[in-house]
N, C-alpha and C positions, 0 to 999 in steps of 0.2 A: 242276320234275321231269316226265319223260317217263313215262307210263303206257301200257304194252302190253299187251292183253287178245287173248288167243286163244281163240275160241269153238270146242269140239268136240262132236261126239256122244257117246254113250256107248261106239261102237265104236272113239274114237279118230280118226274121219274130221273134218278141220277143215271149219268151216261158214263161218268168217271171222275177221277182226281189227278192232281199234280201237286206234289209237296217237294220244295227244293231249299237248299241253304241250310245254314246252321244258326241256331239260337245265339250262341256266344253269350249265353248265361252264366256259364262256368267253364272252368279249365276242360281241356280237351279229356274226354273219359270222366268228367265229374260233372258234365252238364245236364241237370236233371230235366230242363225244358227239351233238348233235344232227345233225350233218352226217352221221355214220355211219349213225344209225337210219334218217334220211329217205333216204339213198340206198338202202338196204337195202328200204325199203319202196316205194319209188315203182318202183326196179327190178322187185321181185317183181310188182307189179300190171302193168308194162309186159310183162313176161315172160308170165303168163298171158295178157294180151290177145293177144301175136303169136304165142305158142308154142303155145297151146291153142286148144281150141273151147270153153272153159267159159264160161258166162254168169254176169254178176255184176253188182252195183251198188256205186258207190264215190261216197262223199261226202267232200268236203274243204274245208278251210279254213285258209288258208295261216297267215294271222295269229294265228290260235287255235292252231296246230299240231296240226290234226286231220285224220285219215286213217281212215276206215272202209271196210272191204271186206267184202262179204256174196256167196257163192255164191249164185246164184238157181235154180240147178238142180244137180242131184248132180253133183260134181266129180270129174273123171277122175284117173288114177294121177300124170299131171303136174302139175296143179293142185294135187294135195296134196303131193307133192314139193317144189313150189315153196314154197309156205305153210309146210311143216316147215323149209325151208332157211332161210326168214325167221325162223322161231321160235329156230333154234339160232343165227343170228347174233346176233340180238338179245339172247338169253340170255348169248351170249358176252361181248358189249359191257358188260351187267350186271355180269357176274363181275369184268371187269375194272376198272371205273369204280366200282362199287358202288351201293348201294339210295338213295344221297342224289342221286344223277342219273338213273337208271332203274329203274322198277318192272315186274316181268313177271309175269302172272296167267295161269292156263288155266283157263276155266270150261265148264262142260258144258251142253248144249243147252236145258237148261231156264231158263238165263239169256239175255235178250235181247241182241240185239246192235243 
């Protein structure tokens, strides 16, 4: 199962996200849930890198299905919009395929990333 966690401040500003695991919806290389989540997450990180001036750290482990992203400075509106878009896309995938393959949580700033 994929677990996606979005970290927000009390004002709703995103500070990062963590995505881990594998959906196990289909065979390796044919898992459309895992593929969809991966594409959204990687595109979000690449978009923030190329289209904004936001500073961030990324940790990844392809074998373990891990991607952690954390803003290291106050994100601008573009960065926030891109993370909101990721959250929307992943939540839509969860609604389509269910909790068996994908869990999505939103946590406040007091919980660590």
